[in-house]
mmCIF file of the N, C-alpha and C atoms, coordinates in Angstrom:
data_MODEL
# 
_entry.id   MODEL 
# 
loop_
_atom_site.group_PDB 
_atom_site.id 
_atom_site.type_symbol 
_atom_site.label_atom_id 
_atom_site.label_alt_id 
_atom_site.label_comp_id 
_atom_site.label_asym_id 
_atom_site.label_entity_id 
_atom_site.label_seq_id 
_atom_site.pdbx_PDB_ins_code 
_atom_site.Cartn_x 
_atom_site.Cartn_y 
_atom_site.Cartn_z 
_atom_site.occupancy 
_atom_site.B_iso_or_equiv 
_atom_site.pdbx_formal_charge 
_atom_site.auth_seq_id 
_atom_site.auth_comp_id 
_atom_site.auth_asym_id 
_atom_site.auth_atom_id 
_atom_site.pdbx_PDB_model_num 
ATOM 1   N N  . ASP A 1 1  ? 23.308 -78.268 82.129 1.00 0.00 ? 1  ASP A N  1 
ATOM 2   C CA . ASP A 1 1  ? 22.373 -79.294 82.530 1.00 0.00 ? 1  ASP A CA 1 
ATOM 3   C C  . ASP A 1 1  ? 21.501 -79.641 81.324 1.00 0.00 ? 1  ASP A C  1 
ATOM 4   N N  . PRO A 1 2  ? 21.617 -80.872 80.811 1.00 0.00 ? 2  PRO A N  1 
ATOM 5   C CA . PRO A 1 2  ? 20.797 -81.241 79.652 1.00 0.00 ? 2  PRO A CA 1 
ATOM 6   C C  . PRO A 1 2  ? 19.317 -81.307 80.020 1.00 0.00 ? 2  PRO A C  1 
ATOM 7   N N  . PRO A 1 3  ? 18.442 -81.327 79.029 1.00 0.00 ? 3  PRO A N  1 
ATOM 8   C CA . PRO A 1 3  ? 16.993 -81.340 79.299 1.00 0.00 ? 3  PRO A CA 1 
ATOM 9   C C  . PRO A 1 3  ? 16.552 -82.481 80.216 1.00 0.00 ? 3  PRO A C  1 
ATOM 10  N N  . THR A 1 4  ? 17.240 -83.611 80.150 1.00 0.00 ? 4  THR A N  1 
ATOM 11  C CA . THR A 1 4  ? 16.862 -84.759 80.986 1.00 0.00 ? 4  THR A CA 1 
ATOM 12  C C  . THR A 1 4  ? 17.540 -84.722 82.348 1.00 0.00 ? 4  THR A C  1 
ATOM 13  N N  . GLY A 1 5  ? 18.313 -83.688 82.610 1.00 0.00 ? 5  GLY A N  1 
ATOM 14  C CA . GLY A 1 5  ? 19.010 -83.575 83.879 1.00 0.00 ? 5  GLY A CA 1 
ATOM 15  C C  . GLY A 1 5  ? 20.412 -84.170 83.795 1.00 0.00 ? 5  GLY A C  1 
ATOM 16  N N  . CYS A 1 6  ? 21.147 -84.017 84.875 1.00 0.00 ? 6  CYS A N  1 
ATOM 17  C CA . CYS A 1 6  ? 22.537 -84.489 84.900 1.00 0.00 ? 6  CYS A CA 1 
ATOM 18  C C  . CYS A 1 6  ? 22.658 -85.958 85.251 1.00 0.00 ? 6  CYS A C  1 
ATOM 19  N N  . GLY A 1 7  ? 21.634 -86.538 85.854 1.00 0.00 ? 7  GLY A N  1 
ATOM 20  C CA . GLY A 1 7  ? 21.708 -87.924 86.282 1.00 0.00 ? 7  GLY A CA 1 
ATOM 21  C C  . GLY A 1 7  ? 22.171 -88.029 87.719 1.00 0.00 ? 7  GLY A C  1 
ATOM 22  N N  . GLU A 1 8  ? 22.313 -89.234 88.196 1.00 0.00 ? 8  GLU A N  1 
ATOM 23  C CA . GLU A 1 8  ? 22.678 -89.499 89.584 1.00 0.00 ? 8  GLU A CA 1 
ATOM 24  C C  . GLU A 1 8  ? 24.142 -89.897 89.701 1.00 0.00 ? 8  GLU A C  1 
ATOM 25  N N  . GLY A 1 9  ? 24.658 -89.816 90.898 1.00 0.00 ? 9  GLY A N  1 
ATOM 26  C CA . GLY A 1 9  ? 26.027 -90.245 91.157 1.00 0.00 ? 9  GLY A CA 1 
ATOM 27  C C  . GLY A 1 9  ? 27.038 -89.215 90.715 1.00 0.00 ? 9  GLY A C  1 
ATOM 28  N N  . PRO A 1 10 ? 28.297 -89.476 90.995 1.00 0.00 ? 10 PRO A N  1 
ATOM 29  C CA . PRO A 1 10 ? 29.328 -88.478 90.699 1.00 0.00 ? 10 PRO A CA 1 
ATOM 30  C C  . PRO A 1 10 ? 29.486 -88.170 89.213 1.00 0.00 ? 10 PRO A C  1 
ATOM 31  N N  . TRP A 1 11 ? 29.185 -89.126 88.349 1.00 0.00 ? 11 TRP A N  1 
ATOM 32  C CA . TRP A 1 11 ? 29.417 -88.901 86.913 1.00 0.00 ? 11 TRP A CA 1 
ATOM 33  C C  . TRP A 1 11 ? 28.127 -88.646 86.154 1.00 0.00 ? 11 TRP A C  1 
ATOM 34  N N  . GLY A 1 12 ? 27.013 -88.646 86.851 1.00 0.00 ? 12 GLY A N  1 
ATOM 35  C CA . GLY A 1 12 ? 25.756 -88.337 86.198 1.00 0.00 ? 12 GLY A CA 1 
ATOM 36  C C  . GLY A 1 12 ? 25.449 -89.292 85.067 1.00 0.00 ? 12 GLY A C  1 
ATOM 37  N N  . ALA A 1 13 ? 24.870 -88.762 84.037 1.00 0.00 ? 13 ALA A N  1 
ATOM 38  C CA . ALA A 1 13 ? 24.437 -89.572 82.907 1.00 0.00 ? 13 ALA A CA 1 
ATOM 39  C C  . ALA A 1 13 ? 25.409 -89.504 81.731 1.00 0.00 ? 13 ALA A C  1 
ATOM 40  N N  . ILE A 1 14 ? 26.644 -89.045 81.950 1.00 0.00 ? 14 ILE A N  1 
ATOM 41  C CA . ILE A 1 14 ? 27.558 -88.947 80.811 1.00 0.00 ? 14 ILE A CA 1 
ATOM 42  C C  . ILE A 1 14 ? 27.946 -90.339 80.331 1.00 0.00 ? 14 ILE A C  1 
ATOM 43  N N  . GLU A 1 15 ? 28.023 -90.471 79.024 1.00 0.00 ? 15 GLU A N  1 
ATOM 44  C CA . GLU A 1 15 ? 28.448 -91.731 78.418 1.00 0.00 ? 15 GLU A CA 1 
ATOM 45  C C  . GLU A 1 15 ? 29.953 -91.863 78.575 1.00 0.00 ? 15 GLU A C  1 
ATOM 46  N N  . ALA A 1 16 ? 30.401 -92.993 79.059 1.00 0.00 ? 16 ALA A N  1 
ATOM 47  C CA . ALA A 1 16 ? 31.843 -93.232 79.209 1.00 0.00 ? 16 ALA A CA 1 
ATOM 48  C C  . ALA A 1 16 ? 32.465 -93.417 77.835 1.00 0.00 ? 16 ALA A C  1 
ATOM 49  N N  . LEU A 1 17 ? 33.551 -92.687 77.592 1.00 0.00 ? 17 LEU A N  1 
ATOM 50  C CA . LEU A 1 17 ? 34.291 -92.803 76.340 1.00 0.00 ? 17 LEU A CA 1 
ATOM 51  C C  . LEU A 1 17 ? 35.697 -93.292 76.646 1.00 0.00 ? 17 LEU A C  1 
ATOM 52  N N  . SER A 1 18 ? 36.262 -93.995 75.707 1.00 0.00 ? 18 SER A N  1 
ATOM 53  C CA . SER A 1 18 ? 37.630 -94.471 75.869 1.00 0.00 ? 18 SER A CA 1 
ATOM 54  C C  . SER A 1 18 ? 38.566 -93.285 76.085 1.00 0.00 ? 18 SER A C  1 
ATOM 55  N N  . GLY A 1 19 ? 39.420 -93.382 77.079 1.00 0.00 ? 19 GLY A N  1 
ATOM 56  C CA . GLY A 1 19 ? 40.369 -92.310 77.345 1.00 0.00 ? 19 GLY A CA 1 
ATOM 57  C C  . GLY A 1 19 ? 39.883 -91.245 78.306 1.00 0.00 ? 19 GLY A C  1 
ATOM 58  N N  . ASP A 1 20 ? 38.633 -91.339 78.770 1.00 0.00 ? 20 ASP A N  1 
ATOM 59  C CA . ASP A 1 20 ? 38.132 -90.370 79.751 1.00 0.00 ? 20 ASP A CA 1 
ATOM 60  C C  . ASP A 1 20 ? 38.990 -90.418 81.010 1.00 0.00 ? 20 ASP A C  1 
ATOM 61  N N  . ILE A 1 21 ? 39.180 -89.261 81.619 1.00 0.00 ? 21 ILE A N  1 
ATOM 62  C CA . ILE A 1 21 ? 39.876 -89.146 82.895 1.00 0.00 ? 21 ILE A CA 1 
ATOM 63  C C  . ILE A 1 21 ? 38.885 -88.553 83.886 1.00 0.00 ? 21 ILE A C  1 
ATOM 64  N N  . TYR A 1 22 ? 38.763 -89.168 85.052 1.00 0.00 ? 22 TYR A N  1 
ATOM 65  C CA . TYR A 1 22 ? 37.772 -88.763 86.043 1.00 0.00 ? 22 TYR A CA 1 
ATOM 66  C C  . TYR A 1 22 ? 38.442 -88.115 87.250 1.00 0.00 ? 22 TYR A C  1 
ATOM 67  N N  . VAL A 1 23 ? 37.763 -87.075 87.788 1.00 0.00 ? 23 VAL A N  1 
ATOM 68  C CA . VAL A 1 23 ? 38.267 -86.331 88.933 1.00 0.00 ? 23 VAL A CA 1 
ATOM 69  C C  . VAL A 1 23 ? 37.131 -86.177 89.936 1.00 0.00 ? 23 VAL A C  1 
ATOM 70  N N  . ASP A 1 24 ? 37.431 -86.489 91.195 1.00 0.00 ? 24 ASP A N  1 
ATOM 71  C CA . ASP A 1 24 ? 36.453 -86.319 92.264 1.00 0.00 ? 24 ASP A CA 1 
ATOM 72  C C  . ASP A 1 24 ? 37.204 -85.834 93.502 1.00 0.00 ? 24 ASP A C  1 
ATOM 73  N N  . ALA A 1 25 ? 37.009 -84.577 93.855 1.00 0.00 ? 25 ALA A N  1 
ATOM 74  C CA . ALA A 1 25 ? 37.721 -83.981 94.988 1.00 0.00 ? 25 ALA A CA 1 
ATOM 75  C C  . ALA A 1 25 ? 37.425 -84.704 96.297 1.00 0.00 ? 25 ALA A C  1 
ATOM 76  N N  . ALA A 1 26 ? 36.325 -85.423 96.366 1.00 0.00 ? 26 ALA A N  1 
ATOM 77  C CA . ALA A 1 26 ? 35.946 -86.124 97.592 1.00 0.00 ? 26 ALA A CA 1 
ATOM 78  C C  . ALA A 1 26 ? 36.525 -87.544 97.660 1.00 0.00 ? 26 ALA A C  1 
ATOM 79  N N  . TYR A 1 27 ? 37.221 -87.988 96.606 1.00 0.00 ? 27 TYR A N  1 
ATOM 80  C CA . TYR A 1 27 ? 37.749 -89.362 96.599 1.00 0.00 ? 27 TYR A CA 1 
ATOM 81  C C  . TYR A 1 27 ? 38.858 -89.506 97.632 1.00 0.00 ? 27 TYR A C  1 
ATOM 82  N N  . LEU A 1 28 ? 38.699 -90.475 98.526 1.00 0.00 ? 28 LEU A N  1 
ATOM 83  C CA . LEU A 1 28 ? 39.682 -90.725 99.581 1.00 0.00 ? 28 LEU A CA 1 
ATOM 84  C C  . LEU A 1 28 ? 40.292 -92.116 99.465 1.00 0.00 ? 28 LEU A C  1 
ATOM 85  N N  . GLY A 1 29 ? 39.972 -92.831 98.407 1.00 0.00 ? 29 GLY A N  1 
ATOM 86  C CA . GLY A 1 29 ? 40.471 -94.192 98.244 1.00 0.00 ? 29 GLY A CA 1 
ATOM 87  C C  . GLY A 1 29 ? 41.941 -94.234 97.887 1.00 0.00 ? 29 GLY A C  1 
ATOM 88  N N  . GLU A 1 30 ? 42.437 -95.444 97.802 1.00 0.00 ? 30 GLU A N  1 
ATOM 89  C CA . GLU A 1 30 ? 43.845 -95.654 97.464 1.00 0.00 ? 30 GLU A CA 1 
ATOM 90  C C  . GLU A 1 30 ? 44.032 -95.724 95.957 1.00 0.00 ? 30 GLU A C  1 
ATOM 91  N N  . ALA A 1 31 ? 45.243 -95.460 95.537 1.00 0.00 ? 31 ALA A N  1 
ATOM 92  C CA . ALA A 1 31 ? 45.683 -95.624 94.146 1.00 0.00 ? 31 ALA A CA 1 
ATOM 93  C C  . ALA A 1 31 ? 44.811 -94.917 93.114 1.00 0.00 ? 31 ALA A C  1 
ATOM 94  N N  . PRO A 1 32 ? 44.622 -93.601 93.247 1.00 0.00 ? 32 PRO A N  1 
ATOM 95  C CA . PRO A 1 32 ? 43.854 -92.898 92.221 1.00 0.00 ? 32 PRO A CA 1 
ATOM 96  C C  . PRO A 1 32 ? 44.579 -92.994 90.874 1.00 0.00 ? 32 PRO A C  1 
ATOM 97  N N  . ASP A 1 33 ? 43.814 -93.359 89.834 1.00 0.00 ? 33 ASP A N  1 
ATOM 98  C CA . ASP A 1 33 ? 44.421 -93.515 88.509 1.00 0.00 ? 33 ASP A CA 1 
ATOM 99  C C  . ASP A 1 33 ? 43.619 -92.846 87.397 1.00 0.00 ? 33 ASP A C  1 
ATOM 100 N N  . GLY A 1 34 ? 42.583 -92.084 87.764 1.00 0.00 ? 34 GLY A N  1 
ATOM 101 C CA . GLY A 1 34 ? 41.797 -91.365 86.766 1.00 0.00 ? 34 GLY A CA 1 
ATOM 102 C C  . GLY A 1 34 ? 40.635 -92.154 86.193 1.00 0.00 ? 34 GLY A C  1 
ATOM 103 N N  . THR A 1 35 ? 40.401 -93.377 86.687 1.00 0.00 ? 35 THR A N  1 
ATOM 104 C CA . THR A 1 35 ? 39.251 -94.150 86.235 1.00 0.00 ? 35 THR A CA 1 
ATOM 105 C C  . THR A 1 35 ? 38.024 -93.764 87.052 1.00 0.00 ? 35 THR A C  1 
ATOM 106 N N  . ARG A 1 36 ? 36.853 -94.225 86.616 1.00 0.00 ? 36 ARG A N  1 
ATOM 107 C CA . ARG A 1 36 ? 35.622 -93.974 87.379 1.00 0.00 ? 36 ARG A CA 1 
ATOM 108 C C  . ARG A 1 36 ? 35.721 -94.554 88.783 1.00 0.00 ? 36 ARG A C  1 
ATOM 109 N N  . GLU A 1 37 ? 36.331 -95.711 88.902 1.00 0.00 ? 37 GLU A N  1 
ATOM 110 C CA . GLU A 1 37 ? 36.420 -96.392 90.184 1.00 0.00 ? 37 GLU A CA 1 
ATOM 111 C C  . GLU A 1 37 ? 37.471 -95.772 91.106 1.00 0.00 ? 37 GLU A C  1 
ATOM 112 N N  . HIS A 1 38 ? 38.510 -95.179 90.528 1.00 0.00 ? 38 HIS A N  1 
ATOM 113 C CA . HIS A 1 38 ? 39.620 -94.594 91.297 1.00 0.00 ? 38 HIS A CA 1 
ATOM 114 C C  . HIS A 1 38 ? 39.996 -93.231 90.694 1.00 0.00 ? 38 HIS A C  1 
ATOM 115 N N  . PRO A 1 39 ? 39.095 -92.251 90.800 1.00 0.00 ? 39 PRO A N  1 
ATOM 116 C CA . PRO A 1 39 ? 39.349 -90.946 90.176 1.00 0.00 ? 39 PRO A CA 1 
ATOM 117 C C  . PRO A 1 39 ? 40.491 -90.197 90.859 1.00 0.00 ? 39 PRO A C  1 
ATOM 118 N N  . PHE A 1 40 ? 41.077 -89.288 90.109 1.00 0.00 ? 40 PHE A N  1 
ATOM 119 C CA . PHE A 1 40 ? 42.066 -88.396 90.703 1.00 0.00 ? 40 PHE A CA 1 
ATOM 120 C C  . PHE A 1 40 ? 41.342 -87.425 91.634 1.00 0.00 ? 40 PHE A C  1 
ATOM 121 N N  . PRO A 1 41 ? 41.955 -87.024 92.746 1.00 0.00 ? 41 PRO A N  1 
ATOM 122 C CA . PRO A 1 41 ? 41.319 -86.047 93.622 1.00 0.00 ? 41 PRO A CA 1 
ATOM 123 C C  . PRO A 1 41 ? 41.544 -84.599 93.175 1.00 0.00 ? 41 PRO A C  1 
ATOM 124 N N  . THR A 1 42 ? 42.460 -84.367 92.238 1.00 0.00 ? 42 THR A N  1 
ATOM 125 C CA . THR A 1 42 ? 42.711 -82.996 91.780 1.00 0.00 ? 42 THR A CA 1 
ATOM 126 C C  . THR A 1 42 ? 42.639 -82.903 90.256 1.00 0.00 ? 42 THR A C  1 
ATOM 127 N N  . LEU A 1 43 ? 42.221 -81.759 89.792 1.00 0.00 ? 43 LEU A N  1 
ATOM 128 C CA . LEU A 1 43 ? 42.166 -81.495 88.362 1.00 0.00 ? 43 LEU A CA 1 
ATOM 129 C C  . LEU A 1 43 ? 43.570 -81.470 87.771 1.00 0.00 ? 43 LEU A C  1 
ATOM 130 N N  . ALA A 1 44 ? 44.536 -80.963 88.518 1.00 0.00 ? 44 ALA A N  1 
ATOM 131 C CA . ALA A 1 44 ? 45.922 -80.910 88.025 1.00 0.00 ? 44 ALA A CA 1 
ATOM 132 C C  . ALA A 1 44 ? 46.436 -82.300 87.669 1.00 0.00 ? 44 ALA A C  1 
ATOM 133 N N  . GLN A 1 45 ? 46.112 -83.310 88.485 1.00 0.00 ? 45 GLN A N  1 
ATOM 134 C CA . GLN A 1 45 ? 46.550 -84.678 88.186 1.00 0.00 ? 45 GLN A CA 1 
ATOM 135 C C  . GLN A 1 45 ? 45.938 -85.162 86.879 1.00 0.00 ? 45 GLN A C  1 
ATOM 136 N N  . ALA A 1 46 ? 44.683 -84.864 86.658 1.00 0.00 ? 46 ALA A N  1 
ATOM 137 C CA . ALA A 1 46 ? 44.011 -85.289 85.436 1.00 0.00 ? 46 ALA A CA 1 
ATOM 138 C C  . ALA A 1 46 ? 44.625 -84.622 84.212 1.00 0.00 ? 46 ALA A C  1 
ATOM 139 N N  . LEU A 1 47 ? 44.932 -83.342 84.328 1.00 0.00 ? 47 LEU A N  1 
ATOM 140 C CA . LEU A 1 47 ? 45.485 -82.609 83.188 1.00 0.00 ? 47 LEU A CA 1 
ATOM 141 C C  . LEU A 1 47 ? 46.887 -83.079 82.819 1.00 0.00 ? 47 LEU A C  1 
ATOM 142 N N  . GLU A 1 48 ? 47.584 -83.701 83.761 1.00 0.00 ? 48 GLU A N  1 
ATOM 143 C CA . GLU A 1 48 ? 48.908 -84.239 83.461 1.00 0.00 ? 48 GLU A CA 1 
ATOM 144 C C  . GLU A 1 48 ? 48.837 -85.469 82.567 1.00 0.00 ? 48 GLU A C  1 
ATOM 145 N N  . VAL A 1 49 ? 47.728 -86.201 82.598 1.00 0.00 ? 49 VAL A N  1 
ATOM 146 C CA . VAL A 1 49 ? 47.663 -87.467 81.864 1.00 0.00 ? 49 VAL A CA 1 
ATOM 147 C C  . VAL A 1 49 ? 46.645 -87.507 80.734 1.00 0.00 ? 49 VAL A C  1 
ATOM 148 N N  . VAL A 1 50 ? 45.700 -86.574 80.691 1.00 0.00 ? 50 VAL A N  1 
ATOM 149 C CA . VAL A 1 50 ? 44.697 -86.618 79.626 1.00 0.00 ? 50 VAL A CA 1 
ATOM 150 C C  . VAL A 1 50 ? 45.384 -86.391 78.281 1.00 0.00 ? 50 VAL A C  1 
ATOM 151 N N  . GLU A 1 51 ? 44.960 -87.177 77.294 1.00 0.00 ? 51 GLU A N  1 
ATOM 152 C CA . GLU A 1 51 ? 45.539 -87.056 75.958 1.00 0.00 ? 51 GLU A CA 1 
ATOM 153 C C  . GLU A 1 51 ? 44.960 -85.842 75.240 1.00 0.00 ? 51 GLU A C  1 
ATOM 154 N N  . ALA A 1 52 ? 45.684 -85.340 74.263 1.00 0.00 ? 52 ALA A N  1 
ATOM 155 C CA . ALA A 1 52 ? 45.201 -84.209 73.461 1.00 0.00 ? 52 ALA A CA 1 
ATOM 156 C C  . ALA A 1 52 ? 43.842 -84.573 72.865 1.00 0.00 ? 52 ALA A C  1 
ATOM 157 N N  . GLY A 1 53 ? 42.875 -83.700 73.024 1.00 0.00 ? 53 GLY A N  1 
ATOM 158 C CA . GLY A 1 53 ? 41.529 -83.945 72.532 1.00 0.00 ? 53 GLY A CA 1 
ATOM 159 C C  . GLY A 1 53 ? 40.711 -84.823 73.452 1.00 0.00 ? 53 GLY A C  1 
ATOM 160 N N  . GLY A 1 54 ? 41.292 -85.244 74.590 1.00 0.00 ? 54 GLY A N  1 
ATOM 161 C CA . GLY A 1 54 ? 40.596 -86.105 75.545 1.00 0.00 ? 54 GLY A CA 1 
ATOM 162 C C  . GLY A 1 54 ? 39.621 -85.330 76.396 1.00 0.00 ? 54 GLY A C  1 
ATOM 163 N N  . ARG A 1 55 ? 38.965 -86.049 77.281 1.00 0.00 ? 55 ARG A N  1 
ATOM 164 C CA . ARG A 1 55 ? 37.924 -85.445 78.096 1.00 0.00 ? 55 ARG A CA 1 
ATOM 165 C C  . ARG A 1 55 ? 38.198 -85.727 79.568 1.00 0.00 ? 55 ARG A C  1 
ATOM 166 N N  . VAL A 1 56 ? 37.998 -84.692 80.390 1.00 0.00 ? 56 VAL A N  1 
ATOM 167 C CA . VAL A 1 56 ? 38.111 -84.817 81.841 1.00 0.00 ? 56 VAL A CA 1 
ATOM 168 C C  . VAL A 1 56 ? 36.708 -84.638 82.412 1.00 0.00 ? 56 VAL A C  1 
ATOM 169 N N  . ALA A 1 57 ? 36.263 -85.627 83.185 1.00 0.00 ? 57 ALA A N  1 
ATOM 170 C CA . ALA A 1 57 ? 34.943 -85.578 83.812 1.00 0.00 ? 57 ALA A CA 1 
ATOM 171 C C  . ALA A 1 57 ? 35.111 -85.198 85.277 1.00 0.00 ? 57 ALA A C  1 
ATOM 172 N N  . LEU A 1 58 ? 34.466 -84.123 85.690 1.00 0.00 ? 58 LEU A N  1 
ATOM 173 C CA . LEU A 1 58 ? 34.549 -83.636 87.061 1.00 0.00 ? 58 LEU A CA 1 
ATOM 174 C C  . LEU A 1 58 ? 33.293 -83.990 87.836 1.00 0.00 ? 58 LEU A C  1 
ATOM 175 N N  . ALA A 1 59 ? 33.475 -84.609 88.988 1.00 0.00 ? 59 ALA A N  1 
ATOM 176 C CA . ALA A 1 59 ? 32.353 -84.836 89.891 1.00 0.00 ? 59 ALA A CA 1 
ATOM 177 C C  . ALA A 1 59 ? 32.023 -83.502 90.559 1.00 0.00 ? 59 ALA A C  1 
ATOM 178 N N  . ALA A 1 60 ? 30.800 -83.349 90.982 1.00 0.00 ? 60 ALA A N  1 
ATOM 179 C CA . ALA A 1 60 ? 30.419 -82.134 91.697 1.00 0.00 ? 60 ALA A CA 1 
ATOM 180 C C  . ALA A 1 60 ? 31.256 -82.017 92.961 1.00 0.00 ? 60 ALA A C  1 
ATOM 181 N N  . GLY A 1 61 ? 31.603 -80.802 93.313 1.00 0.00 ? 61 GLY A N  1 
ATOM 182 C CA . GLY A 1 61 ? 32.365 -80.594 94.539 1.00 0.00 ? 61 GLY A CA 1 
ATOM 183 C C  . GLY A 1 61 ? 33.184 -79.327 94.478 1.00 0.00 ? 61 GLY A C  1 
ATOM 184 N N  . ASP A 1 62 ? 33.944 -79.103 95.519 1.00 0.00 ? 62 ASP A N  1 
ATOM 185 C CA . ASP A 1 62 ? 34.823 -77.941 95.600 1.00 0.00 ? 62 ASP A CA 1 
ATOM 186 C C  . ASP A 1 62 ? 36.238 -78.389 95.284 1.00 0.00 ? 62 ASP A C  1 
ATOM 187 N N  . TYR A 1 63 ? 36.878 -77.689 94.362 1.00 0.00 ? 63 TYR A N  1 
ATOM 188 C CA . TYR A 1 63 ? 38.239 -77.999 93.940 1.00 0.00 ? 63 TYR A CA 1 
ATOM 189 C C  . TYR A 1 63 ? 39.137 -76.838 94.349 1.00 0.00 ? 63 TYR A C  1 
ATOM 190 N N  . ALA A 1 64 ? 39.983 -77.084 95.319 1.00 0.00 ? 64 ALA A N  1 
ATOM 191 C CA . ALA A 1 64 ? 40.814 -76.027 95.887 1.00 0.00 ? 64 ALA A CA 1 
ATOM 192 C C  . ALA A 1 64 ? 42.010 -75.681 95.018 1.00 0.00 ? 64 ALA A C  1 
ATOM 193 N N  . ASP A 1 65 ? 42.486 -76.614 94.204 1.00 0.00 ? 65 ASP A N  1 
ATOM 194 C CA . ASP A 1 65 ? 43.693 -76.344 93.413 1.00 0.00 ? 65 ASP A CA 1 
ATOM 195 C C  . ASP A 1 65 ? 43.374 -75.473 92.209 1.00 0.00 ? 65 ASP A C  1 
ATOM 196 N N  . GLY A 1 66 ? 44.215 -74.495 91.964 1.00 0.00 ? 66 GLY A N  1 
ATOM 197 C CA . GLY A 1 66 ? 44.071 -73.651 90.786 1.00 0.00 ? 66 GLY A CA 1 
ATOM 198 C C  . GLY A 1 66 ? 44.778 -74.293 89.613 1.00 0.00 ? 66 GLY A C  1 
ATOM 199 N N  . VAL A 1 67 ? 44.270 -74.068 88.429 1.00 0.00 ? 67 VAL A N  1 
ATOM 200 C CA . VAL A 1 67 ? 44.859 -74.648 87.225 1.00 0.00 ? 67 VAL A CA 1 
ATOM 201 C C  . VAL A 1 67 ? 44.853 -73.603 86.130 1.00 0.00 ? 67 VAL A C  1 
ATOM 202 N N  . ALA A 1 68 ? 45.971 -73.480 85.428 1.00 0.00 ? 68 ALA A N  1 
ATOM 203 C CA . ALA A 1 68 ? 46.052 -72.581 84.273 1.00 0.00 ? 68 ALA A CA 1 
ATOM 204 C C  . ALA A 1 68 ? 45.983 -73.433 83.013 1.00 0.00 ? 68 ALA A C  1 
ATOM 205 N N  . LEU A 1 69 ? 44.938 -73.240 82.225 1.00 0.00 ? 69 LEU A N  1 
ATOM 206 C CA . LEU A 1 69 ? 44.790 -73.988 80.979 1.00 0.00 ? 69 LEU A CA 1 
ATOM 207 C C  . LEU A 1 69 ? 45.465 -73.219 79.851 1.00 0.00 ? 69 LEU A C  1 
ATOM 208 N N  . THR A 1 70 ? 46.310 -73.894 79.106 1.00 0.00 ? 70 THR A N  1 
ATOM 209 C CA . THR A 1 70 ? 47.027 -73.246 78.019 1.00 0.00 ? 70 THR A CA 1 
ATOM 210 C C  . THR A 1 70 ? 46.612 -73.753 76.649 1.00 0.00 ? 70 THR A C  1 
ATOM 211 N N  . GLN A 1 71 ? 45.814 -74.797 76.615 1.00 0.00 ? 71 GLN A N  1 
ATOM 212 C CA . GLN A 1 71 ? 45.352 -75.361 75.332 1.00 0.00 ? 71 GLN A CA 1 
ATOM 213 C C  . GLN A 1 71 ? 43.901 -75.665 75.410 1.00 0.00 ? 71 GLN A C  1 
# 
């Protein structure tokens, strides 16, 4: 938590960077694609598409899927 706090909403105060992949376990909308507007509901989906050196932004919530990070 930075000194100014995390901010409001699912993504808080993080600056959007090109190539960011977003994940929100509570997302129930159609066509999740990893954008802020249509985040993936699972971390595993995000890890399949994030580029090397890229960033995955997680909304607050409970994530039931387990993930093994190898890099």
